[in-house]
C-alpha positions in Angstrom: 41.7 -24.3 58.3 44.0 -25.9 55.9 41.2 -27.9 54.3 39.1 -24.6 53.8 42.2 -23.1 52.2 42.6 -26.0 49.7 39.0 -26.0 48.9 39.1 -22.3 48.3 42.1 -22.7 45.9 40.2 -25.5 44.0 37.1 -23.3 43.7 39.2 -20.5 42.3 40.9 -22.7 39.8 37.4 -24.0 38.7 36.2 -20.6 38.4 39.3 -19.4 36.4 38.8 -22.6 34.0 35.0 -21.8 33.7 35.8 -18.1 32.9 38.4 -19.1 30.2 36.1 -21.6 28.6 33.3 -19.0 28.5 35.7 -16.4 27.0 36.8 -19.0 24.4 33.2 -19.7 23.5 32.2 -16.2 23.2 35.4 -15.4 21.2 34.7 -18.3 18.7 31.1 -17.2 18.3 32.0 -13.6 17.7 34.7 -14.4 15.2 32.5 -17.0 13.4 29.7 -14.3 13.3 32.1 -11.7 11.9 33.5 -14.0 9.2 31.4 -14.1 6.1 31.4 -16.4 3.1 31.2 -13.3 0.9 34.0 -11.4 -0.1 34.5 -7.7 1.1 34.0 -6.4 -2.5 30.5 -7.5 -2.4 29.6 -5.1 0.6 28.5 -2.4 -1.9 26.5 -2.8 -5.2 28.6 -3.2 -8.4 28.4 -0.8 -11.1 26.3 -3.2 -13.1 23.9 -3.5 -10.1 23.7 0.2 -10.0 23.0 0.7 -13.6 20.1 -1.9 -13.6 18.6 -0.2 -10.5 19.0 3.3 -12.3 17.3 1.9 -15.6 14.5 0.1 -13.6 13.7 3.4 -11.9 14.0 5.7 -14.9 10.3 5.2 -15.9 9.2 6.7 -12.7 11.2 9.8 -13.3 9.7 10.5 -16.8 6.7 12.8 -16.2 6.2 13.6 -19.8 5.0 10.0 -20.7 1.2 9.8 -21.3 -0.9 8.5 -18.4 2.1 6.8 -16.7 0.4 3.2 -16.6 3.5 1.8 -14.5 3.1 4.2 -11.7 1.2 1.7 -9.5 3.2 -1.3 -10.6 6.8 -2.5 -9.9 9.5 -3.2 -12.5 10.3 -6.9 -13.1 12.5 -7.3 -16.0 14.9 -5.1 -17.9 15.9 -6.0 -21.4 18.9 -4.1 -22.8 19.6 -4.1 -26.5 22.1 -2.3 -28.7 20.3 1.0 -28.7 16.9 0.6 -26.8 16.2 -0.4 -23.1 12.7 -2.0 -22.2 11.4 -2.1 -18.7 8.6 -4.7 -18.1 6.4 -4.2 -15.2 4.3 -6.6 -12.9 1.1 -5.5 -14.5 2.3 -6.5 -17.9 3.0 -3.1 -19.3 6.3 -1.9 -20.7 8.4 1.3 -21.0 10.9 1.7 -23.7 13.7 4.3 -24.0 16.7 4.8 -26.0 20.0 3.7 -24.5 22.2 6.8 -23.8 26.0 6.8 -23.7 26.2 6.8 -19.9 24.9 3.2 -19.7 27.6 0.5 -20.1 25.5 -2.6 -19.6 26.1 -5.2 -22.2 22.9 -6.3 -24.1 21.0 -8.9 -22.3 18.2 -9.5 -19.7 18.4 -8.4 -16.1 16.0 -8.7 -13.1 14.9 -5.5 -11.6 15.6 -5.3 -7.8 14.7 -1.9 -6.3 
């Protein structure tokens, strides 16, 4: 009877150790999965990214433009000048518009990501 009791205690200890190790492994896996190399300020798009997206989508909103040759194409590149913005499309067409006061992007080239 005593031998059975000792074996039962050893089995309980091994079970506790196994549970502790499994809990440690799961906790470490969860914490490493939650930890991100990116900072929390990158969870939402920046103002610059939002302006680029807005300007890249703007040709689709202009219903007065003749024939809308970009309607079946995607914007690829955005070129911002001092007073003009040009959107280039994958079908080698372009759409030019004047830069309004709401846009604070500095002049330069930007990739369109919709």
